KOLPALUM-751055 format. One record per residue (C-alpha): x, y, z; residue number from 1. Coordinates in steps of 0.02 Angstrom, whole numbers, plus 50000, padded with zeros to 5 digits. Example, Ala and Ser with C-alpha at 12.3 -4.5 7.8 and 13.67 -1.06 7.14 Angstrom:
<recs>
+-------+-------+-------+-------+
!    px !    py !    pz ! marro !
+-------+-------+-------+-------+
! 50615 ! 49775 ! 50390 !     1 !
! 50684 ! 49947 ! 50357 !     2 !
+-------+-------+-------+-------+
</recs>
This chain:
<recs>
+-------+-------+-------+-------+
!    px !    py !    pz ! marro !
+-------+-------+-------+-------+
! 51511 ! 50920 ! 51978 !     1 !
! 51552 ! 50833 ! 51816 !     2 !
! 51551 ! 50644 ! 51814 !     3 !
! 51718 ! 50559 ! 51790 !     4 !
! 51763 ! 50400 ! 51699 !     5 !
! 51662 ! 50288 ! 51586 !     6 !
! 51583 ! 50322 ! 51419 !     7 !
! 51424 ! 50421 ! 51403 !     8 !
! 51280 ! 50383 ! 51286 !     9 !
! 51309 ! 50268 ! 51136 !    10 !
! 51498 ! 50272 ! 51144 !    11 !
! 51528 ! 50089 ! 51195 !    12 !
! 51445 ! 50027 ! 51034 !    13 !
! 51555 ! 50140 ! 50929 !    14 !
! 51711 ! 50084 ! 51022 !    15 !
! 51662 ! 49902 ! 50997 !    16 !
! 51643 ! 49932 ! 50810 !    17 !
! 51813 ! 50017 ! 50804 !    18 !
! 51893 ! 49868 ! 50892 !    19 !
! 51813 ! 49747 ! 50768 !    20 !
! 51874 ! 49851 ! 50622 !    21 !
! 52050 ! 49858 ! 50694 !    22 !
! 52053 ! 49669 ! 50718 !    23 !
! 51990 ! 49642 ! 50540 !    24 !
! 52121 ! 49762 ! 50473 !    25 !
! 52257 ! 49674 ! 50572 !    26 !
! 52207 ! 49504 ! 50498 !    27 !
! 52206 ! 49578 ! 50322 !    28 !
! 52378 ! 49655 ! 50350 !    29 !
! 52448 ! 49489 ! 50412 !    30 !
! 52378 ! 49397 ! 50261 !    31 !
! 52443 ! 49530 ! 50143 !    32 !
! 52615 ! 49524 ! 50226 !    33 !
! 52623 ! 49334 ! 50203 !    34 !
! 52579 ! 49353 ! 50019 !    35 !
! 52712 ! 49487 ! 49997 !    36 !
! 52845 ! 49383 ! 50083 !    37 !
! 52815 ! 49237 ! 49966 !    38 !
! 52807 ! 49345 ! 49809 !    39 !
! 52958 ! 49348 ! 49694 !    40 !
! 53034 ! 49497 ! 49607 !    41 !
! 53155 ! 49479 ! 49462 !    42 !
! 53266 ! 49610 ! 49383 !    43 !
! 53395 ! 49602 ! 49244 !    44 !
! 53552 ! 49699 ! 49202 !    45 !
! 53667 ! 49706 ! 49054 !    46 !
! 53527 ! 49681 ! 48929 !    47 !
! 53472 ! 49521 ! 49015 !    48 !
! 53648 ! 49451 ! 49038 !    49 !
! 53615 ! 49441 ! 49226 !    50 !
! 53449 ! 49408 ! 49312 !    51 !
! 53421 ! 49407 ! 49500 !    52 !
! 53263 ! 49351 ! 49589 !    53 !
! 53221 ! 49398 ! 49768 !    54 !
! 53073 ! 49365 ! 49882 !    55 !
! 52972 ! 49494 ! 49976 !    56 !
! 53078 ! 49442 ! 50126 !    57 !
! 53227 ! 49510 ! 50029 !    58 !
! 53310 ! 49342 ! 50008 !    59 !
! 53397 ! 49305 ! 49844 !    60 !
! 53323 ! 49145 ! 49774 !    61 !
! 53398 ! 49140 ! 49600 !    62 !
! 53542 ! 49212 ! 49500 !    63 !
! 53546 ! 49177 ! 49314 !    64 !
! 53700 ! 49218 ! 49210 !    65 !
! 53714 ! 49217 ! 49022 !    66 !
! 53874 ! 49122 ! 48982 !    67 !
! 53922 ! 49267 ! 48867 !    68 !
! 53929 ! 49380 ! 49021 !    69 !
! 54065 ! 49274 ! 49101 !    70 !
! 54231 ! 49348 ! 49046 !    71 !
! 54378 ! 49292 ! 49154 !    72 !
! 54470 ! 49449 ! 49102 !    73 !
! 54331 ! 49563 ! 49163 !    74 !
! 54259 ! 49490 ! 49323 !    75 !
! 54227 ! 49665 ! 49388 !    76 !
! 54096 ! 49697 ! 49253 !    77 !
! 54005 ! 49537 ! 49299 !    78 !
! 54008 ! 49586 ! 49483 !    79 !
! 53935 ! 49756 ! 49439 !    80 !
! 53796 ! 49677 ! 49336 !    81 !
! 53751 ! 49558 ! 49476 !    82 !
! 53748 ! 49700 ! 49601 !    83 !
! 53641 ! 49809 ! 49485 !    84 !
! 53515 ! 49669 ! 49455 !    85 !
! 53505 ! 49625 ! 49640 !    86 !
! 53479 ! 49806 ! 49690 !    87 !
! 53342 ! 49828 ! 49560 !    88 !
! 53253 ! 49669 ! 49617 !    89 !
! 53262 ! 49729 ! 49798 !    90 !
! 53194 ! 49899 ! 49745 !    91 !
! 53046 ! 49811 ! 49664 !    92 !
! 53014 ! 49715 ! 49825 !    93 !
! 53021 ! 49878 ! 49924 !    94 !
! 52899 ! 49962 ! 49805 !    95 !
! 52777 ! 49817 ! 49820 !    96 !
! 52789 ! 49826 ! 50011 !    97 !
! 52757 ! 50014 ! 50008 !    98 !
! 52609 ! 49994 ! 49890 !    99 !
! 52541 ! 49857 ! 50001 !   100 !
! 52554 ! 49967 ! 50156 !   101 !
! 52473 ! 50114 ! 50066 !   102 !
! 52329 ! 50002 ! 50014 !   103 !
! 52305 ! 49940 ! 50191 !   104 !
! 52317 ! 50108 ! 50279 !   105 !
! 52213 ! 50200 ! 50149 !   106 !
! 52297 ! 50367 ! 50178 !   107 !
! 52293 ! 50365 ! 50368 !   108 !
! 52469 ! 50437 ! 50367 !   109 !
! 52393 ! 50610 ! 50353 !   110 !
! 52309 ! 50585 ! 50522 !   111 !
! 52472 ! 50578 ! 50617 !   112 !
! 52489 ! 50388 ! 50626 !   113 !
+-------+-------+-------+-------+
</recs>
């Protein structure tokens, strides 16, 4: 009869190495996530008339308006410029997060993870 349970041969050493690698990778991912969250991403709209800065945590930290962009008769245009700049800054933050994840996983997505 076949033996049940336990690892045969040199398997425990390999499993131990895998656990160490996983722990190291987890620490690196946590550090990288902290860096990303504190990073700032700025985007402009209207030829620089509006600038919005967000963090990697997707919090708006700064909105800069060129006084020329403030037209009381066309508030809607200013609203659109702010929205466009904010969306672009958030897109940059998302791209940085995706690039960070790709760097950390090193293509493991193809393995079904």
